[in-house]
N, C-alpha and C positions, 0 to 999 in steps of 0.2 A: 802536239803537244804532249811532254811525260803526265803522268796522272800522280797525287799524293801517293806516299808509300803505303804500302797494302795491313802493316803491319797494326794491330790493333794492341794499342796499351794494357788493355787489360788481361790479355795471354799471358804477360811477363811473370815471371817469379823475382818476389822482391823479398831478401832473406830480411827478419826482424825490421820491418819498416817504421816497428813502434820506437827502436833505437836510433832513427837516422834524423837528420839534420840537415836541409840544403840550403846553401846563400845561393840567393840570385841577386844580382846586380843588374840592372835593368834601366839604360841610357832614356833618357828624357826628351833627347832630340827627335824628330820624326815621331811622338808621343802616342799620337793616333794608331801606329804602326806597332810601336812598342809594346805598348798596352794590351792590343791583342794577342803578342807573341807572351806576355805574363800570364793572361788570361790561360791560355793553352797550357802552360806551363802547371800554373795552379791548378787548374782542371784533373791534373794526372796526378799531381800529388796529395789532392785532398784524397781523390779514389783509394787512393792506396793509406791515406791518413798519416803521410808523412809531415813531418814539421817543418817548416821554411821559414828562413830570413828573407826581407827582401829590402835590398837599400837602391834610392835612386841614384844616379848621377848626371851630369848637364848633356855627355855626349858619349859616343863610341869609343872615343879616344880616353876619356876617363874612368873607362871598363877596366881595365890591368890594375891599378889602383887598388879598387873597390872589391878586386876580386883577390888581390893579395890579402887587405884587411880583412875580410872574410875568411881568406885560408889561413891565417895568423892564428885561428880561435880552434881550441882542439877540438872544441864538441860540433863544428861544423864538418861534413863527411865530405863535401862533393860542391863546387861553386858550379851556376850557373850564369852565363854573361849574356844577356840580350840585349842587341840594339841593330841600329839600323840605318846604312849611311848608304843614299842615292848619288848617280854618277852626276855631276855638275860638268858648267864649261870650263873647271880649272883642273890641275893636279891635286888639289885638297883633298878628294874623294883617295887617289894612291897612297897619300902619307896617311891619310886617316884610318885605313884599312891595313894597313901593313904594320903599323904602329900597336894598334890592335889585337891583330893575330899574332904578331909575337910576344907582346905584351903578356897574352893569355897563356901562352905555351909557357913561356918562363915559369908563369906561378905555378902550374902545375908540374913542373917536372923539380921548381924550387922546393916545395913544399908537401911532391910526393901524395897528390888527392887530385880526382878529376876534377880540372875546369874545363867546364865546355863551351864552345865557341856557337853562340848562338846568335850570330853578328850576320844579319841581312847584306851581301854588299851588291846591290841590283843597277842595272841601268837607267830604271823607273822607279815612277810611284807606283803601276801600277804591277809591277814584277814582284816588289814588295806585300804589297794588298795579298796578291794572288799566294803568298809564302807565308801568310800571316792569319789562316783562315781560311784564304779562297780556294780557287781550286787546287791548289800546289798543294794545301793543309795547311798544317801551321806548325813553323820549326819551334815554336816554345814546346809544342808535345815531344815533335822530335830529340830537343834539347834533353829532356827530364830523361826521357825515354835511354837515352848515349850516357848520363852520369849513374842510372840504376845500374846499366850494363857493363861499366867501370866500375863501380863499388862491387860487383861479382866477383872482378879476377882476382 
């Protein structure tokens, strides 16, 4: 089994963190998992004293619209989308994951801002928990690291 990325967020060089505002869109479906992703993201942003605005949406399918609304705000520098879709017995999983991925990509390209895909797409609940603060780290933390690196480009 692979281990969590070894990158320590405390070693990042963040330019002008006091001037950044990050938008976070969090899906409430599978809230026991997405809340842990949000906690991880907030931990990094608070470490750097970066202001953030968080909005909640019902599920991962709604993340692109929330990201778009956040991206339309000129003072928002980057957007992080956090969600969790767990494979079920139907094709619903495929449709939601594909729509969310495509929509999140489109928002970033349209508004020329980093829009980060922090959506867990797992086969089961344990895999999601492992990636939301479990043995494979916290993908919320990794999403913030990605956003900060993209802002530095």
